[in-house]
All heavy atoms as TSV, in Angstrom:
chain	resi	resn	atom	element	x	y	z
A	1	MET	N	N	-57.904	-80.652	-19.270
A	1	MET	CA	C	-57.216	-80.794	-18.015
A	1	MET	C	C	-57.947	-79.979	-16.976
A	1	MET	O	O	-58.272	-78.867	-17.159
A	1	MET	CB	C	-55.770	-80.337	-18.139
A	1	MET	CG	C	-54.938	-80.562	-16.898
A	1	MET	SD	S	-54.427	-82.219	-16.542
A	1	MET	CE	C	-53.462	-82.575	-17.984
A	2	ILE	N	N	-58.183	-80.586	-15.806
A	2	ILE	CA	C	-58.868	-79.934	-14.680
A	2	ILE	C	C	-57.967	-79.958	-13.494
A	2	ILE	O	O	-57.286	-80.970	-13.250
A	2	ILE	CB	C	-60.190	-80.651	-14.385
A	2	ILE	CG1	C	-61.145	-80.585	-15.537
A	2	ILE	CG2	C	-60.850	-80.074	-13.113
A	2	ILE	CD1	C	-62.386	-81.388	-15.355
A	3	VAL	N	N	-57.882	-78.887	-12.739
A	3	VAL	CA	C	-57.142	-78.823	-11.502
A	3	VAL	C	C	-58.143	-78.965	-10.339
A	3	VAL	O	O	-59.120	-78.251	-10.249
A	3	VAL	CB	C	-56.392	-77.505	-11.332
A	3	VAL	CG1	C	-55.633	-77.459	-10.012
A	3	VAL	CG2	C	-55.448	-77.259	-12.507
A	4	VAL	N	N	-57.946	-80.043	-9.549
A	4	VAL	CA	C	-58.810	-80.322	-8.391
A	4	VAL	C	C	-58.035	-80.203	-7.110
A	4	VAL	O	O	-56.816	-80.368	-7.080
A	4	VAL	CB	C	-59.463	-81.732	-8.522
A	4	VAL	CG1	C	-60.337	-81.773	-9.686
A	4	VAL	CG2	C	-58.426	-82.787	-8.590
A	5	LYS	N	N	-58.755	-79.964	-5.982
A	5	LYS	CA	C	-58.169	-79.800	-4.705
A	5	LYS	C	C	-58.652	-80.957	-3.785
A	5	LYS	O	O	-59.819	-81.247	-3.707
A	5	LYS	CB	C	-58.595	-78.484	-4.047
A	5	LYS	CG	C	-57.916	-78.223	-2.698
A	5	LYS	CD	C	-58.375	-76.903	-2.131
A	5	LYS	CE	C	-57.831	-75.767	-2.904
A	5	LYS	NZ	N	-56.507	-75.269	-2.456
A	6	CYS	N	N	-57.671	-81.606	-3.148
A	6	CYS	CA	C	-58.012	-82.710	-2.200
A	6	CYS	C	C	-58.692	-82.063	-0.971
A	6	CYS	O	O	-58.179	-81.152	-0.403
A	6	CYS	CB	C	-56.752	-83.416	-1.827
A	6	CYS	SG	S	-57.016	-84.718	-0.578
A	7	PRO	N	N	-59.807	-82.650	-0.594
A	7	PRO	CA	C	-60.510	-82.088	0.611
A	7	PRO	C	C	-59.814	-82.359	1.920
A	7	PRO	O	O	-60.053	-81.715	2.914
A	7	PRO	CB	C	-61.904	-82.721	0.552
A	7	PRO	CG	C	-61.688	-83.983	-0.240
A	7	PRO	CD	C	-60.603	-83.693	-1.201
A	8	LYS	N	N	-58.928	-83.360	1.939
A	8	LYS	CA	C	-58.234	-83.757	3.175
A	8	LYS	C	C	-56.924	-82.969	3.359
A	8	LYS	O	O	-56.728	-82.340	4.423
A	8	LYS	CB	C	-57.930	-85.222	3.124
A	8	LYS	CG	C	-57.387	-85.782	4.476
A	8	LYS	CD	C	-57.315	-87.264	4.451
A	8	LYS	CE	C	-56.808	-87.737	5.762
A	8	LYS	NZ	N	-56.679	-89.239	5.752
A	9	CYS	N	N	-56.038	-82.977	2.348
A	9	CYS	CA	C	-54.743	-82.343	2.537
A	9	CYS	C	C	-54.599	-81.006	1.834
A	9	CYS	O	O	-53.618	-80.307	1.950
A	9	CYS	CB	C	-53.605	-83.312	2.103
A	9	CYS	SG	S	-53.584	-83.549	0.324
A	10	LYS	N	N	-55.635	-80.657	1.024
A	10	LYS	CA	C	-55.736	-79.335	0.352
A	10	LYS	C	C	-54.680	-79.099	-0.709
A	10	LYS	O	O	-54.459	-77.969	-1.108
A	10	LYS	CB	C	-55.677	-78.204	1.368
A	10	LYS	CG	C	-56.643	-78.288	2.503
A	10	LYS	CD	C	-58.066	-78.211	2.062
A	10	LYS	CE	C	-58.995	-78.168	3.293
A	10	LYS	NZ	N	-60.211	-78.782	3.090
A	11	HIS	N	N	-54.085	-80.147	-1.262
A	11	HIS	CA	C	-53.109	-80.026	-2.374
A	11	HIS	C	C	-53.902	-79.963	-3.687
A	11	HIS	O	O	-54.859	-80.681	-3.859
A	11	HIS	CB	C	-52.137	-81.188	-2.418
A	11	HIS	CG	C	-51.034	-81.060	-1.492
A	11	HIS	ND1	N	-51.055	-81.732	-0.245
A	11	HIS	CD2	C	-49.846	-80.418	-1.573
A	11	HIS	CE1	C	-49.887	-81.447	0.387
A	11	HIS	NE2	N	-49.146	-80.643	-0.367
A	12	ASP	N	N	-53.379	-79.111	-4.602
A	12	ASP	CA	C	-53.949	-79.064	-5.949
A	12	ASP	C	C	-53.298	-80.099	-6.863
A	12	ASP	O	O	-52.085	-80.371	-6.754
A	12	ASP	CB	C	-53.733	-77.652	-6.562
A	12	ASP	CG	C	-54.548	-76.553	-5.915
A	12	ASP	OD1	O	-55.499	-76.941	-5.185
A	12	ASP	OD2	O	-54.241	-75.398	-6.108
A	13	GLN	N	N	-54.125	-80.709	-7.760
A	13	GLN	CA	C	-53.633	-81.799	-8.597
A	13	GLN	C	C	-54.299	-81.693	-9.962
A	13	GLN	O	O	-55.388	-81.258	-10.030
A	13	GLN	CB	C	-53.994	-83.152	-8.012
A	13	GLN	CG	C	-53.436	-83.374	-6.622
A	13	GLN	CD	C	-54.101	-84.509	-5.916
A	13	GLN	OE1	O	-54.087	-85.618	-6.387
A	13	GLN	NE2	N	-54.706	-84.222	-4.753
A	14	ASN	N	N	-53.597	-82.172	-11.006
A	14	ASN	CA	C	-54.138	-82.172	-12.310
A	14	ASN	C	C	-54.999	-83.463	-12.519
A	14	ASN	O	O	-54.650	-84.473	-11.959
A	14	ASN	CB	C	-53.021	-82.162	-13.378
A	14	ASN	CG	C	-52.283	-80.845	-13.402
A	14	ASN	OD1	O	-52.867	-79.802	-13.145
A	14	ASN	ND2	N	-51.036	-80.935	-13.774
A	15	TYR	N	N	-56.060	-83.333	-13.256
A	15	TYR	CA	C	-56.929	-84.473	-13.517
A	15	TYR	C	C	-57.433	-84.365	-14.957
A	15	TYR	O	O	-57.922	-83.356	-15.364
A	15	TYR	CB	C	-58.095	-84.458	-12.546
A	15	TYR	CG	C	-59.109	-85.562	-12.738
A	15	TYR	CD1	C	-58.780	-86.875	-12.514
A	15	TYR	CD2	C	-60.415	-85.286	-13.153
A	15	TYR	CE1	C	-59.736	-87.881	-12.699
A	15	TYR	CE2	C	-61.374	-86.285	-13.376
A	15	TYR	CZ	C	-60.977	-87.570	-13.150
A	15	TYR	OH	O	-61.881	-88.581	-13.343
A	16	LEU	N	N	-57.245	-85.435	-15.666
A	16	LEU	CA	C	-57.688	-85.495	-17.093
A	16	LEU	C	C	-58.855	-86.420	-17.133
A	16	LEU	O	O	-58.723	-87.645	-17.133
A	16	LEU	CB	C	-56.537	-85.994	-18.010
A	16	LEU	CG	C	-56.835	-85.976	-19.479
A	16	LEU	CD1	C	-57.091	-84.588	-19.956
A	16	LEU	CD2	C	-55.714	-86.594	-20.271
A	17	PRO	N	N	-60.128	-85.884	-17.198
A	17	PRO	CA	C	-61.277	-86.767	-17.173
A	17	PRO	C	C	-61.472	-87.431	-18.545
A	17	PRO	O	O	-61.203	-86.889	-19.590
A	17	PRO	CB	C	-62.410	-85.775	-16.885
A	17	PRO	CG	C	-61.975	-84.512	-17.369
A	17	PRO	CD	C	-60.465	-84.486	-17.211
A	18	HIS	N	N	-61.988	-88.675	-18.480
A	18	HIS	CA	C	-62.364	-89.387	-19.659
A	18	HIS	C	C	-63.836	-88.990	-19.981
A	18	HIS	O	O	-64.514	-88.492	-19.127
A	18	HIS	CB	C	-62.257	-90.882	-19.412
A	18	HIS	CG	C	-60.852	-91.301	-19.210
A	18	HIS	ND1	N	-59.922	-91.438	-20.184
A	18	HIS	CD2	C	-60.212	-91.669	-18.030
A	18	HIS	CE1	C	-58.755	-91.832	-19.687
A	18	HIS	NE2	N	-58.948	-91.995	-18.411
A	19	PRO	N	N	-64.247	-89.211	-21.206
A	19	PRO	CA	C	-65.647	-88.839	-21.542
A	19	PRO	C	C	-66.646	-89.577	-20.633
A	19	PRO	O	O	-66.445	-90.681	-20.204
A	19	PRO	CB	C	-65.792	-89.400	-23.004
A	19	PRO	CG	C	-64.425	-89.463	-23.524
A	19	PRO	CD	C	-63.528	-89.743	-22.327
A	20	GLY	N	N	-67.677	-88.927	-20.330
A	20	GLY	CA	C	-68.728	-89.426	-19.476
A	20	GLY	C	C	-69.211	-88.403	-18.446
A	20	GLY	O	O	-68.779	-87.228	-18.511
A	21	MET	N	N	-69.995	-88.812	-17.531
A	21	MET	CA	C	-70.484	-87.901	-16.517
A	21	MET	C	C	-69.370	-87.577	-15.462
A	21	MET	O	O	-68.832	-88.506	-14.947
A	21	MET	CB	C	-71.751	-88.462	-15.812
A	21	MET	CG	C	-72.943	-88.534	-16.724
A	21	MET	SD	S	-74.407	-89.078	-15.825
A	21	MET	CE	C	-74.577	-87.770	-14.647
A	22	LEU	N	N	-69.150	-86.344	-15.251
A	22	LEU	CA	C	-68.086	-85.957	-14.330
A	22	LEU	C	C	-68.468	-86.183	-12.894
A	22	LEU	O	O	-67.622	-86.316	-12.013
A	22	LEU	CB	C	-67.768	-84.470	-14.559
A	22	LEU	CG	C	-66.549	-83.895	-13.830
A	22	LEU	CD1	C	-65.289	-84.650	-14.358
A	22	LEU	CD2	C	-66.397	-82.424	-14.121
A	23	THR	N	N	-69.785	-86.189	-12.574
A	23	THR	CA	C	-70.253	-86.349	-11.224
A	23	THR	C	C	-69.981	-87.733	-10.595
A	23	THR	O	O	-69.852	-87.830	-9.407
A	23	THR	CB	C	-71.747	-86.037	-11.128
A	23	THR	OG1	O	-72.448	-86.998	-11.983
A	23	THR	CG2	C	-72.084	-84.623	-11.518
A	24	SER	N	N	-69.787	-88.738	-11.437
A	24	SER	CA	C	-69.562	-90.032	-10.951
A	24	SER	C	C	-68.105	-90.456	-10.881
A	24	SER	O	O	-67.745	-91.578	-10.517
A	24	SER	CB	C	-70.313	-91.098	-11.786
A	24	SER	OG	O	-69.813	-91.065	-13.110
A	25	LYS	N	N	-67.192	-89.538	-11.235
A	25	LYS	CA	C	-65.780	-89.788	-11.269
A	25	LYS	C	C	-65.116	-89.605	-9.909
A	25	LYS	O	O	-65.556	-88.825	-9.093
A	25	LYS	CB	C	-65.049	-88.846	-12.215
A	25	LYS	CG	C	-65.596	-88.857	-13.651
A	25	LYS	CD	C	-65.396	-90.197	-14.297
A	25	LYS	CE	C	-65.912	-90.186	-15.709
A	25	LYS	NZ	N	-65.767	-91.418	-16.398
A	26	THR	N	N	-64.111	-90.489	-9.603
A	26	THR	CA	C	-63.365	-90.320	-8.340
A	26	THR	C	C	-61.885	-90.158	-8.704
A	26	THR	O	O	-61.441	-90.543	-9.742
A	26	THR	CB	C	-63.558	-91.564	-7.515
A	26	THR	OG1	O	-63.090	-92.740	-8.159
A	26	THR	CG2	C	-64.993	-91.724	-7.066
A	27	LYS	N	N	-61.157	-89.587	-7.721
A	27	LYS	CA	C	-59.702	-89.362	-7.888
A	27	LYS	C	C	-59.057	-89.736	-6.560
A	27	LYS	O	O	-59.571	-89.493	-5.510
A	27	LYS	CB	C	-59.445	-87.865	-8.205
A	27	LYS	CG	C	-57.989	-87.480	-8.066
A	27	LYS	CD	C	-57.467	-86.937	-9.371
A	27	LYS	CE	C	-56.067	-86.406	-9.214
A	27	LYS	NZ	N	-55.075	-87.425	-9.083
A	28	ARG	N	N	-57.911	-90.373	-6.658
A	28	ARG	CA	C	-57.090	-90.690	-5.506
A	28	ARG	C	C	-55.989	-89.658	-5.434
A	28	ARG	O	O	-55.285	-89.365	-6.385
A	28	ARG	CB	C	-56.473	-92.096	-5.632
A	28	ARG	CG	C	-55.598	-92.437	-4.396
A	28	ARG	CD	C	-55.084	-93.851	-4.464
A	28	ARG	NE	N	-56.139	-94.836	-4.414
A	28	ARG	CZ	C	-56.667	-95.369	-3.328
A	28	ARG	NH1	N	-56.164	-95.009	-2.156
A	28	ARG	NH2	N	-57.581	-96.249	-3.379
A	29	CYS	N	N	-55.859	-89.059	-4.281
A	29	CYS	CA	C	-54.863	-88.016	-4.010
A	29	CYS	C	C	-53.458	-88.634	-4.105
A	29	CYS	O	O	-53.170	-89.687	-3.471
A	29	CYS	CB	C	-55.074	-87.352	-2.663
A	29	CYS	SG	S	-53.900	-86.067	-2.286
A	30	VAL	N	N	-52.577	-87.975	-4.847
A	30	VAL	CA	C	-51.231	-88.499	-4.949
A	30	VAL	C	C	-50.351	-88.149	-3.710
A	30	VAL	O	O	-49.290	-88.736	-3.568
A	30	VAL	CB	C	-50.562	-87.993	-6.248
A	30	VAL	CG1	C	-51.285	-88.495	-7.482
A	30	VAL	CG2	C	-50.460	-86.460	-6.232
A	31	TYR	N	N	-50.839	-87.275	-2.881
A	31	TYR	CA	C	-50.083	-86.865	-1.709
A	31	TYR	C	C	-50.430	-87.711	-0.444
A	31	TYR	O	O	-49.572	-88.159	0.256
A	31	TYR	CB	C	-50.260	-85.362	-1.434
A	31	TYR	CG	C	-49.801	-84.484	-2.541
A	31	TYR	CD1	C	-50.662	-83.941	-3.491
A	31	TYR	CD2	C	-48.448	-84.194	-2.722
A	31	TYR	CE1	C	-50.241	-83.146	-4.540
A	31	TYR	CE2	C	-47.973	-83.410	-3.711
A	31	TYR	CZ	C	-48.856	-82.904	-4.641
A	31	TYR	OH	O	-48.438	-82.119	-5.671
A	32	CYS	N	N	-51.728	-87.852	-0.211
A	32	CYS	CA	C	-52.157	-88.517	1.024
A	32	CYS	C	C	-52.893	-89.823	0.819
A	32	CYS	O	O	-53.178	-90.565	1.721
A	32	CYS	CB	C	-53.054	-87.564	1.873
A	32	CYS	SG	S	-54.638	-87.167	1.179
A	33	GLY	N	N	-53.257	-90.129	-0.428
A	33	GLY	CA	C	-53.933	-91.378	-0.775
A	33	GLY	C	C	-55.465	-91.368	-0.522
A	33	GLY	O	O	-56.110	-92.374	-0.741
A	34	TYR	N	N	-56.005	-90.228	-0.194
A	34	TYR	CA	C	-57.428	-90.119	0.051
A	34	TYR	C	C	-58.182	-90.175	-1.271
A	34	TYR	O	O	-57.776	-89.526	-2.231
A	34	TYR	CB	C	-57.720	-88.803	0.785
A	34	TYR	CG	C	-59.169	-88.599	1.152
A	34	TYR	CD1	C	-59.729	-89.294	2.248
A	34	TYR	CD2	C	-59.944	-87.614	0.503
A	34	TYR	CE1	C	-61.064	-89.050	2.592
A	34	TYR	CE2	C	-61.273	-87.412	0.866
A	34	TYR	CZ	C	-61.803	-88.122	1.907
A	34	TYR	OH	O	-63.101	-87.882	2.220
A	35	THR	N	N	-59.271	-90.922	-1.353
A	35	THR	CA	C	-60.096	-91.014	-2.545
A	35	THR	C	C	-61.332	-90.119	-2.339
A	35	THR	O	O	-62.017	-90.181	-1.384
A	35	THR	CB	C	-60.564	-92.465	-2.789
A	35	THR	OG1	O	-59.424	-93.278	-2.911
A	35	THR	CG2	C	-61.381	-92.536	-4.070
A	36	PHE	N	N	-61.532	-89.230	-3.369
A	36	PHE	CA	C	-62.689	-88.249	-3.295
A	36	PHE	C	C	-63.321	-88.157	-4.659
A	36	PHE	O	O	-62.783	-88.503	-5.674
A	36	PHE	CB	C	-62.191	-86.918	-2.809
A	36	PHE	CG	C	-61.103	-86.257	-3.674
A	36	PHE	CD1	C	-61.430	-85.373	-4.667
A	36	PHE	CD2	C	-59.752	-86.571	-3.480
A	36	PHE	CE1	C	-60.436	-84.780	-5.418
A	36	PHE	CE2	C	-58.780	-85.966	-4.217
A	36	PHE	CZ	C	-59.110	-85.095	-5.257
A	37	LYS	N	N	-64.585	-87.764	-4.631
A	37	LYS	CA	C	-65.384	-87.572	-5.834
A	37	LYS	C	C	-65.119	-86.222	-6.471
A	37	LYS	O	O	-64.839	-85.251	-5.737
A	37	LYS	CB	C	-66.871	-87.733	-5.555
A	37	LYS	CG	C	-67.257	-89.101	-5.251
A	37	LYS	CD	C	-68.738	-89.230	-5.104
A	37	LYS	CE	C	-69.139	-90.686	-4.837
A	37	LYS	NZ	N	-70.581	-90.864	-4.859
A	38	ILE	N	N	-65.150	-86.121	-7.779
A	38	ILE	CA	C	-65.040	-84.907	-8.519
A	38	ILE	C	C	-66.440	-84.420	-8.742
A	38	ILE	O	O	-67.163	-84.908	-9.588
A	38	ILE	CB	C	-64.332	-85.142	-9.887
A	38	ILE	CG1	C	-63.025	-85.840	-9.692
A	38	ILE	CG2	C	-64.156	-83.820	-10.578
A	38	ILE	CD1	C	-61.964	-85.123	-8.883
A	39	HIS	N	N	-66.862	-83.402	-8.017
A	39	HIS	CA	C	-68.234	-82.884	-8.112
A	39	HIS	C	C	-68.259	-81.721	-9.120
A	39	HIS	O	O	-67.392	-80.890	-9.128
A	39	HIS	CB	C	-68.744	-82.357	-6.751
A	39	HIS	CG	C	-68.973	-83.410	-5.759
A	39	HIS	ND1	N	-70.050	-84.238	-5.825
A	39	HIS	CD2	C	-68.225	-83.782	-4.704
A	39	HIS	CE1	C	-70.006	-85.075	-4.752
A	39	HIS	NE2	N	-68.917	-84.785	-4.140
A	40	SER	N	N	-69.197	-81.740	-10.018
A	40	SER	CA	C	-69.403	-80.585	-10.896
A	40	SER	C	C	-70.369	-79.532	-10.316
A	40	SER	O	O	-70.438	-78.445	-10.775
A	40	SER	CB	C	-69.924	-81.031	-12.256
A	40	SER	OG	O	-71.190	-81.674	-12.103
A	41	ASP	N	N	-71.059	-79.913	-9.187
A	41	ASP	CA	C	-71.922	-79.040	-8.493
A	41	ASP	C	C	-71.088	-77.942	-7.788
A	41	ASP	O	O	-70.048	-78.190	-7.164
A	41	ASP	CB	C	-72.732	-79.743	-7.426
A	41	ASP	CG	C	-73.646	-78.919	-6.617
A	41	ASP	OD1	O	-73.959	-77.807	-7.091
A	41	ASP	OD2	O	-74.044	-79.357	-5.526
A	42	LEU	N	N	-71.395	-76.665	-8.015
A	42	LEU	CA	C	-70.611	-75.556	-7.464
A	42	LEU	C	C	-70.457	-75.551	-5.949
A	42	LEU	O	O	-69.443	-75.160	-5.404
A	42	LEU	CB	C	-71.137	-74.182	-7.968
A	42	LEU	CG	C	-70.985	-73.982	-9.462
A	42	LEU	CD1	C	-71.659	-72.630	-9.815
A	42	LEU	CD2	C	-69.546	-73.927	-9.857
A	43	GLU	N	N	-71.512	-75.995	-5.267
A	43	GLU	CA	C	-71.488	-75.970	-3.822
A	43	GLU	C	C	-70.496	-77.023	-3.272
A	43	GLU	O	O	-69.815	-76.766	-2.256
A	43	GLU	CB	C	-72.873	-76.247	-3.266
A	43	GLU	CG	C	-73.034	-76.108	-1.804
A	43	GLU	CD	C	-74.497	-76.229	-1.358
A	43	GLU	OE1	O	-75.346	-75.604	-1.939
A	43	GLU	OE2	O	-74.718	-77.007	-0.392
A	44	LYS	N	N	-70.400	-78.211	-3.886
A	44	LYS	CA	C	-69.579	-79.271	-3.463
A	44	LYS	C	C	-68.284	-79.402	-4.315
A	44	LYS	O	O	-67.544	-80.407	-4.131
A	44	LYS	CB	C	-70.355	-80.592	-3.468
A	44	LYS	CG	C	-71.516	-80.671	-2.632
A	44	LYS	CD	C	-72.181	-81.995	-2.836
A	44	LYS	CE	C	-73.447	-82.120	-2.024
A	44	LYS	NZ	N	-74.138	-83.370	-2.252
A	45	SER	N	N	-68.061	-78.486	-5.148
A	45	SER	CA	C	-66.994	-78.643	-6.173
A	45	SER	C	C	-65.643	-78.748	-5.620
A	45	SER	O	O	-65.234	-78.055	-4.686
A	45	SER	CB	C	-67.036	-77.416	-7.133
A	45	SER	OG	O	-66.057	-77.617	-8.119
A	46	ARG	N	N	-64.842	-79.646	-6.179
A	46	ARG	CA	C	-63.417	-79.781	-5.854
A	46	ARG	C	C	-62.591	-79.221	-6.952
A	46	ARG	O	O	-61.385	-79.179	-6.889
A	46	ARG	CB	C	-63.019	-81.288	-5.707
A	46	ARG	CG	C	-63.944	-82.100	-4.884
A	46	ARG	CD	C	-63.493	-82.138	-3.426
A	46	ARG	NE	N	-64.175	-83.259	-2.729
A	46	ARG	CZ	C	-65.201	-83.042	-1.897
A	46	ARG	NH1	N	-65.695	-81.884	-1.755
A	46	ARG	NH2	N	-65.713	-84.093	-1.254
A	47	ILE	N	N	-63.267	-78.695	-8.001
A	47	ILE	CA	C	-62.586	-78.144	-9.153
A	47	ILE	C	C	-62.078	-76.720	-8.865
A	47	ILE	O	O	-62.857	-75.860	-8.470
A	47	ILE	CB	C	-63.530	-78.152	-10.402
A	47	ILE	CG1	C	-63.946	-79.565	-10.709
A	47	ILE	CG2	C	-62.865	-77.516	-11.591
A	47	ILE	CD1	C	-65.046	-79.642	-11.769
A	48	VAL	N	N	-60.809	-76.543	-9.095
A	48	VAL	CA	C	-60.171	-75.216	-8.818
A	48	VAL	C	C	-60.062	-74.412	-10.124
A	48	VAL	O	O	-60.354	-73.235	-10.152
A	48	VAL	CB	C	-58.779	-75.390	-8.250
A	48	VAL	CG1	C	-58.083	-74.066	-8.051
A	48	VAL	CG2	C	-58.885	-76.106	-6.934
A	49	GLU	N	N	-59.681	-75.105	-11.228
A	49	GLU	CA	C	-59.431	-74.433	-12.506
A	49	GLU	C	C	-59.583	-75.405	-13.623
A	49	GLU	O	O	-59.403	-76.637	-13.468
A	49	GLU	CB	C	-57.965	-73.919	-12.434
A	49	GLU	CG	C	-57.521	-73.212	-13.675
A	49	GLU	CD	C	-56.041	-72.790	-13.593
A	49	GLU	OE1	O	-55.386	-73.034	-12.550
A	49	GLU	OE2	O	-55.556	-72.255	-14.569
A	50	VAL	N	N	-60.001	-74.928	-14.807
A	50	VAL	CA	C	-60.091	-75.727	-16.018
A	50	VAL	C	C	-59.028	-75.166	-16.966
A	50	VAL	O	O	-59.079	-74.042	-17.348
A	50	VAL	CB	C	-61.500	-75.619	-16.596
A	50	VAL	CG1	C	-61.570	-76.420	-17.884
A	50	VAL	CG2	C	-62.516	-76.148	-15.640
A	51	LYS	N	N	-58.143	-76.082	-17.345
A	51	LYS	CA	C	-57.041	-75.722	-18.308
A	51	LYS	C	C	-57.362	-76.307	-19.660
A	51	LYS	O	O	-58.066	-77.321	-19.734
A	51	LYS	CB	C	-55.655	-76.283	-17.880
A	51	LYS	CG	C	-55.158	-75.719	-16.560
A	51	LYS	CD	C	-53.847	-76.356	-16.247
A	51	LYS	CE	C	-53.260	-75.854	-14.992
A	51	LYS	NZ	N	-52.006	-76.478	-14.640
A	52	ARG	N	N	-56.910	-75.689	-20.652
A	52	ARG	CA	C	-57.142	-76.169	-22.009
A	52	ARG	C	C	-55.872	-76.708	-22.629
A	52	ARG	O	O	-54.819	-76.362	-22.323
A	52	ARG	CB	C	-57.699	-75.087	-22.911
A	52	ARG	CG	C	-59.091	-74.706	-22.411
A	52	ARG	CD	C	-59.864	-73.929	-23.454
A	52	ARG	NE	N	-61.120	-73.604	-22.913
A	52	ARG	CZ	C	-62.225	-74.120	-23.291
A	52	ARG	NH1	N	-62.265	-74.902	-24.328
A	52	ARG	NH2	N	-63.379	-73.786	-22.759
């Protein structure tokens, strides 16, 4: 489980990635509907926390 932050409304959300490259994954914000990419690059990262 990964916690990501929406770049538009700044809400934190849970995200359960499926196997594969994380850089090509997208997530739709449940609060504002904005679609954003899940970057694994630290500079562009939307990842706030990694839960186990």
